[in-house]
Kinemage of the C-alpha trace (Angstrom):
@kinemage 1
@onewidth
@group {chain A} dominant
@subgroup {mainchain}
@vectorlist {calphas} color= white
{ca met a 1} P 0.000 0.000 0.000
{ca lys a 2} L 1.200 3.530 -0.746
{ca asn a 3} L 2.684 5.347 2.246
{ca phe a 4} L 0.205 7.685 3.964
{ca ala a 5} L 2.626 10.614 4.021
{ca asp a 6} L 3.096 10.249 0.265
{ca arg a 7} L -0.662 10.212 -0.283
{ca leu a 8} L -1.120 13.276 1.923
{ca asn a 9} L 1.686 15.226 0.276
{ca lys a 10} L 0.310 14.365 -3.162
{ca ala a 11} L -3.128 15.636 -2.123
{ca ile a 12} L -1.575 18.821 -0.725
{ca asp a 13} L 0.188 19.446 -4.032
{ca glu a 14} L -2.926 18.707 -6.087
{ca lys a 15} L -5.131 21.038 -4.055
{ca asn a 16} L -2.347 23.565 -3.431
{ca ser a 17} L -3.587 23.679 0.145
{ca val a 18} L -2.372 22.700 3.611
{ca val a 19} L -5.788 23.237 5.194
{ca cys a 20} L -7.480 20.466 7.163
{ca val a 21} L -11.171 21.054 7.859
{ca gly a 22} L -12.305 19.782 11.245
{ca leu a 23} L -15.822 18.357 11.152
{ca asp a 24} L -16.866 18.969 14.755
{ca pro a 25} L -20.653 19.360 14.439
{ca arg a 26} L -22.721 20.539 17.384
{ca leu a 27} L -26.454 20.074 17.139
{ca asp a 28} L -27.180 23.528 18.574
{ca met a 29} L -25.024 25.138 15.849
{ca ile a 30} L -26.529 23.304 12.888
{ca pro a 31} L -28.946 25.422 10.783
{ca glu a 32} L -32.561 25.142 11.890
{ca phe a 33} L -33.841 24.238 8.425
{ca ile a 34} L -31.711 21.086 8.430
{ca lys a 35} L -32.894 20.031 11.886
{ca asn a 36} L -36.523 20.771 11.080
{ca asn a 37} L -36.404 18.654 7.932
{ca cys a 38} L -34.760 15.767 9.751
{ca arg a 39} L -37.288 15.917 12.583
{ca lys a 40} L -40.131 15.639 10.050
{ca glu a 41} L -38.521 12.609 8.404
{ca asn a 42} L -37.495 10.760 11.594
{ca asp a 43} L -39.751 10.021 14.573
{ca asp a 44} L -36.812 8.902 16.731
{ca val a 45} L -35.017 11.937 18.205
{ca trp a 46} L -31.602 10.237 18.181
{ca gln a 47} L -31.950 9.371 14.532
{ca ala a 48} L -33.211 12.863 13.710
{ca ala a 49} L -30.237 14.416 15.473
{ca ala a 50} L -27.752 12.122 13.761
{ca glu a 51} L -29.301 12.687 10.338
{ca ser a 52} L -29.061 16.431 10.942
{ca val a 53} L -25.337 16.050 11.517
{ca leu a 54} L -24.912 13.902 8.406
{ca glu a 55} L -26.833 16.336 6.198
{ca phe a 56} L -24.809 19.229 7.593
{ca asn a 57} L -21.528 17.367 7.047
{ca lys a 58} L -22.391 16.480 3.465
{ca gly a 59} L -23.141 20.121 2.740
{ca ile a 60} L -19.753 21.177 4.099
{ca ile a 61} L -17.909 18.419 2.230
{ca asp a 62} L -19.653 19.273 -1.040
{ca ala a 63} L -18.588 22.893 -0.603
{ca ile a 64} L -14.902 22.351 0.217
{ca phe a 65} L -13.736 19.024 -1.243
{ca asp a 66} L -12.021 20.647 -4.223
{ca leu a 67} L -10.194 23.184 -2.035
{ca val a 68} L -8.555 21.085 0.688
{ca pro a 69} L -6.725 17.740 0.884
{ca val a 70} L -8.064 16.390 4.159
{ca ile a 71} L -10.810 16.564 6.780
{ca lys a 72} L -10.694 15.650 10.475
{ca pro a 73} L -13.963 14.604 12.149
{ca gln a 74} L -13.659 14.646 15.955
{ca ile a 75} L -15.415 11.527 17.186
{ca ala a 76} L -16.622 13.031 20.491
{ca phe a 77} L -19.236 15.102 18.651
{ca tyr a 78} L -20.638 11.867 17.203
{ca glu a 79} L -20.331 9.658 20.289
{ca val a 80} L -22.531 12.127 22.152
{ca leu a 81} L -25.356 11.026 19.825
{ca gly a 82} L -24.950 7.368 20.768
{ca ser a 83} L -25.079 4.522 18.280
{ca glu a 84} L -26.741 6.716 15.671
{ca gly a 85} L -23.858 9.154 15.996
{ca ile a 86} L -21.303 6.411 15.382
{ca arg a 87} L -23.265 5.339 12.298
{ca val a 88} L -23.132 8.893 11.006
{ca tyr a 89} L -19.399 9.104 11.795
{ca ile a 90} L -18.816 6.102 9.534
{ca glu a 91} L -21.099 7.535 6.848
{ca thr a 92} L -19.280 10.871 7.011
{ca ile a 93} L -15.923 9.177 6.447
{ca lys a 94} L -17.318 7.194 3.520
{ca tyr a 95} L -18.830 10.290 1.932
{ca ala a 96} L -15.650 12.335 2.311
{ca lys a 97} L -13.570 9.580 0.742
{ca ser a 98} L -16.032 9.281 -2.138
{ca lys a 99} L -15.232 12.947 -2.834
{ca gly a 100} L -11.511 12.238 -2.942
{ca leu a 101} L -10.687 13.602 0.500
{ca leu a 102} L -8.315 12.010 2.978
{ca val a 103} L -9.775 11.537 6.458
{ca ile a 104} L -8.054 11.818 9.829
{ca ala a 105} L -10.148 10.273 12.593
{ca asp a 106} L -9.617 12.524 15.580
{ca ala a 107} L -10.143 9.918 18.270
{ca lys a 108} L -6.955 10.122 20.374
{ca arg a 109} L -6.889 6.395 21.026
{ca asn a 110} L -4.356 4.306 22.942
{ca asp a 111} L -4.231 1.529 25.525
{ca ile a 112} L -2.267 -1.575 26.450
{ca asp a 113} L -1.073 -3.682 23.540
{ca arg a 114} L -4.057 -5.958 22.822
{ca thr a 115} L -6.567 -3.186 23.386
{ca ala a 116} L -4.560 -0.808 21.198
{ca glu a 117} L -4.567 -3.507 18.537
{ca ala a 118} L -8.368 -3.521 18.571
{ca tyr a 119} L -8.462 0.268 18.294
{ca ala a 120} L -5.984 0.170 15.429
{ca gln a 121} L -7.991 -2.458 13.545
{ca ala a 122} L -11.199 -0.491 14.019
{ca phe a 123} L -9.891 2.854 12.811
{ca leu a 124} L -7.210 1.884 10.299
{ca gly a 125} L -7.354 -1.792 9.438
{ca lys a 126} L -9.776 -4.650 9.086
{ca val a 127} L -11.663 -6.947 11.440
{ca asn a 128} L -12.175 -10.661 10.858
{ca leu a 129} L -15.874 -11.533 11.010
{ca phe a 130} L -16.471 -15.235 10.535
{ca gly a 131} L -13.704 -15.504 7.966
{ca asn a 132} L -14.471 -12.226 6.186
{ca glu a 133} L -12.191 -9.199 6.467
{ca glu a 134} L -14.336 -6.093 7.032
{ca thr a 135} L -13.520 -2.437 7.650
{ca val a 136} L -15.117 -0.441 10.463
{ca phe a 137} L -14.211 3.258 10.287
{ca asp a 138} L -11.622 2.922 7.504
{ca ala a 139} L -10.019 6.315 8.163
{ca asp a 140} L -6.764 7.232 6.443
{ca ala a 141} L -5.170 8.235 9.736
{ca val a 142} L -6.009 8.530 13.417
{ca thr a 143} L -4.778 10.671 16.299
{ca val a 144} L -3.209 8.725 19.172
{ca thr a 145} L -1.985 9.481 22.674
{ca pro a 146} L 1.510 8.262 23.630
{ca tyr a 147} L 1.150 8.014 27.419
{ca leu a 148} L 1.444 4.205 27.512
{ca gly a 149} L 4.670 4.187 25.519
{ca phe a 150} L 5.517 2.040 22.522
{ca asp a 151} L 3.254 -0.855 23.585
{ca gly a 152} L 0.254 1.325 22.805
{ca ile a 153} L 1.707 2.737 19.573
{ca lys a 154} L 3.110 -0.359 17.874
{ca pro a 155} L -0.285 -1.866 16.863
{ca phe a 156} L -1.193 1.367 15.074
{ca ile a 157} L 2.122 1.445 13.210
{ca glu a 158} L 1.578 -2.154 12.129
{ca gln a 159} L -1.788 -1.223 10.609
{ca cys a 160} L -0.174 1.803 8.960
{ca lys a 161} L 2.401 -0.421 7.325
{ca lys a 162} L -0.159 -3.016 6.252
{ca phe a 163} L -2.826 -0.690 4.856
{ca gly a 164} L -0.982 2.513 3.935
{ca lys a 165} L -2.452 4.466 6.833
{ca gly a 166} L -1.045 7.090 9.216
{ca ile a 167} L -1.083 8.254 12.822
{ca phe a 168} L -0.599 11.636 14.484
{ca val a 169} L 0.887 11.386 17.967
{ca leu a 170} L 0.065 14.076 20.541
{ca val a 171} L 3.304 15.943 21.251
{ca lys a 172} L 2.559 19.603 22.045
{ca thr a 173} L -1.183 20.196 22.051
{ca ser a 174} L -2.895 23.561 21.526
{ca asn a 175} L -4.901 23.762 24.766
{ca lys a 176} L -3.964 26.232 27.514
{ca ser a 177} L -3.136 23.638 30.172
{ca ser a 178} L -0.967 21.467 27.917
{ca gly a 179} L 2.104 22.698 29.772
{ca asp a 180} L 0.931 21.085 33.019
{ca leu a 181} L 2.529 17.869 31.758
{ca gln a 182} L 4.066 18.534 28.369
{ca asp a 183} L 6.328 21.379 29.533
{ca arg a 184} L 7.564 19.597 32.640
{ca tyr a 185} L 11.309 19.218 32.750
{ca val a 186} L 12.665 15.673 32.513
{ca gln a 187} L 15.738 15.924 34.692
{ca asp a 188} L 17.506 12.775 33.549
{ca glu a 189} L 17.087 13.736 29.880
{ca lys a 190} L 17.664 17.483 30.414
{ca met a 191} L 14.657 18.389 28.266
{ca cys a 192} L 10.922 19.015 28.456
{ca asn a 193} L 8.405 16.195 28.151
{ca tyr a 194} L 7.298 17.398 24.711
{ca glu a 195} L 10.915 17.356 23.494
{ca leu a 196} L 11.390 13.827 24.824
{ca met a 197} L 8.177 12.776 23.093
{ca ala a 198} L 9.478 14.255 19.853
{ca his a 199} L 12.514 11.973 20.027
{ca phe a 200} L 10.204 8.988 20.514
{ca val a 201} L 7.992 9.981 17.564
{ca glu a 202} L 10.982 10.445 15.294
{ca ser a 203} L 12.334 7.003 16.215
{ca trp a 204} L 8.922 5.306 15.929
{ca gly a 205} L 8.550 6.636 12.399
{ca asn a 206} L 12.052 5.917 11.094
{ca asp a 207} L 10.993 2.742 9.290
{ca glu a 208} L 7.822 4.276 7.826
{ca ile a 209} L 9.315 6.967 5.595
{ca gly a 210} L 7.861 7.259 2.106
{ca glu a 211} L 9.174 8.533 -1.197
{ca ser a 212} L 8.307 12.112 -0.256
{ca gly a 213} L 10.749 11.945 2.654
{ca tyr a 214} L 8.124 11.955 5.373
{ca ser a 215} L 6.940 9.283 7.765
{ca ser a 216} L 3.433 7.927 8.221
{ca val a 217} L 4.002 8.624 11.927
{ca gly a 218} L 3.178 12.309 12.369
{ca ala a 219} L 2.819 14.637 15.328
{ca val a 220} L 0.171 16.967 16.732
{ca val a 221} L 1.790 20.348 17.386
{ca gly a 222} L -0.413 23.333 18.253
{ca ala a 223} L -0.252 26.667 16.477
{ca thr a 224} L -0.729 28.324 19.869
{ca tyr a 225} L 2.897 27.463 20.772
{ca pro a 226} L 5.040 28.675 17.850
{ca glu a 227} L 8.337 28.755 19.763
{ca glu a 228} L 7.895 25.158 20.823
{ca ala a 229} L 6.913 24.243 17.261
{ca lys a 230} L 10.193 25.709 16.025
{ca lys a 231} L 12.128 23.369 18.323
{ca leu a 232} L 9.990 20.407 17.376
{ca arg a 233} L 10.425 20.970 13.639
{ca lys a 234} L 14.168 20.470 14.150
{ca leu a 235} L 13.658 17.412 16.343
{ca met a 236} L 11.185 15.746 13.942
{ca pro a 237} L 12.293 16.691 10.420
{ca gln a 238} L 10.608 13.661 8.851
{ca ser a 239} L 7.265 13.928 10.642
{ca ile a 240} L 4.216 15.685 9.236
{ca phe a 241} L 2.701 18.021 11.817
{ca leu a 242} L -1.047 18.216 12.333
{ca val a 243} L -1.449 21.782 13.577
{ca pro a 244} L -4.590 22.634 15.592
{ca gly a 245} L -5.219 26.018 17.175
{ca tyr a 246} L -5.626 28.195 14.087
{ca gly a 247} L -8.598 30.561 14.228
{ca ala a 248} L -10.937 30.153 17.191
{ca gln a 249} L -8.110 29.180 19.576
{ca gly a 250} L -6.117 32.272 18.649
{ca gly a 251} L -3.425 30.964 16.315
{ca gly a 252} L -2.721 32.767 13.050
{ca ala a 253} L -0.677 32.102 9.931
{ca ala a 254} L 2.503 33.468 11.508
{ca asp a 255} L 2.056 31.067 14.421
{ca cys a 256} L 1.743 28.131 12.013
{ca lys a 257} L 4.877 28.969 10.046
{ca pro a 258} L 7.374 27.273 12.454
{ca ala a 259} L 5.595 23.939 11.887
{ca phe a 260} L 6.748 23.941 8.248
{ca asn a 261} L 10.253 23.352 6.949
{ca ser a 262} L 12.201 25.740 4.728
{ca glu a 263} L 10.545 24.227 1.641
{ca lys a 264} L 7.071 25.098 2.970
{ca arg a 265} L 6.298 21.433 3.585
{ca gly a 266} L 5.747 19.115 6.506
{ca ala a 267} L 2.478 20.296 8.055
{ca ile a 268} L -1.277 20.624 7.691
{ca val a 269} L -3.269 23.256 9.581
{ca asn a 270} L -6.645 22.420 11.072
{ca asn a 271} L -9.583 24.784 11.402
{ca ser a 272} L -12.905 23.495 12.691
{ca arg a 273} L -15.344 26.060 14.085
{ca gly a 274} L -13.967 28.874 11.965
{ca ile a 275} L -14.977 27.028 8.810
{ca ile a 276} L -17.996 24.840 9.491
{ca phe a 277} L -19.803 27.510 11.520
{ca ala a 278} L -18.580 30.479 9.488
{ca tyr a 279} L -22.161 31.289 8.534
{ca lys a 280} L -22.812 32.371 12.125
{ca lys a 281} L -20.539 35.380 11.585
{ca arg a 282} L -21.929 36.392 8.191
{ca asp a 283} L -24.665 39.028 8.369
{ca asp a 284} L -24.866 39.021 4.570
{ca leu a 285} L -25.943 35.356 4.366
{ca ile a 286} L -28.941 33.361 5.523
{ca glu a 287} L -28.476 30.034 7.274
{ca lys a 288} L -29.241 28.092 4.093
{ca asp a 289} L -25.968 29.503 2.765
{ca tyr a 290} L -23.932 27.816 5.502
{ca ala a 291} L -21.977 25.744 2.976
{ca lys a 292} L -21.103 28.833 0.926
{ca ala a 293} L -19.847 30.515 4.088
{ca ala a 294} L -17.665 27.480 4.793
{ca arg a 295} L -16.248 27.545 1.267
{ca asp a 296} L -15.493 31.259 1.546
{ca ala a 297} L -13.754 30.670 4.883
{ca val a 298} L -11.552 27.975 3.334
{ca ile a 299} L -10.602 30.254 0.442
{ca ile a 300} L -9.612 32.988 2.903
{ca met a 301} L -7.610 30.521 5.015
{ca asn a 302} L -5.840 29.119 1.946
{ca glu a 303} L -4.831 32.639 0.963
{ca asp a 304} L -3.783 33.485 4.514
{ca leu a 305} L -1.493 30.464 4.774
{ca ser a 306} L -0.102 30.835 1.253
{ca val a 307} L 1.546 34.157 2.117
{ca met a 308} L 2.979 33.180 5.516
{ca phe a 309} L 6.358 32.668 3.880
């Protein structure tokens, strides 16, 4: 199977975009006309809610698929809708892939070895059902937490190798309290926790480097910490960075720049609320134009990031 990093870099070149659109739908933010239609068509409230999310997602995907290489649905916003939400999560991934988009499942999974293996099979690989190999989520990549060490990472890397998939390991996250643990000094190693994690990520991905020079083992590095990102770019030259924190969390194009190398490669920048709910900030549009607002927001973000160098 073709290396995930190669597939991602090819998509970036084809779309001339490093934007990743986060599909983090909240029922209270979805346009009323969508919810009203779904309530009329579905007696069950859980199904109506889930169908509202799916209809909303399809509208966003239809509006932006030709502008960006990848989307990132955060599974928490689907799990909150129960089994119907998980169904819609799977349907969203399928629909995005049918439009030629790569999909990063933002699920932040990890556990002890056998449990991590089950997670890895569910999100990236295949599951054996009575002799038949079936996919579950079939994402192109998944976010993972590294707290359990290599035992919890190895099963994901094995699925990456087998099916041409990727992972993004949490290294320096965008949230305000990330420093509580990630910035703690590791005395024996004479470095911060996030720097130590960077060394692990680089070593974990050494055998998974594709033709483009990047590994299928990437790193999550927030735009809200540009100085740290500058250090991490040097420590992980072969890792693609998934950069959250642009837009609603306060990060701008200048803050994202350190995540890229001198050739303007090596990172994708996520924006969720600022794109999918852009219609909320447009007085010139009605809610039925929510997809147009999302497309306009992507165009602006593409232009913003294109001039950061």
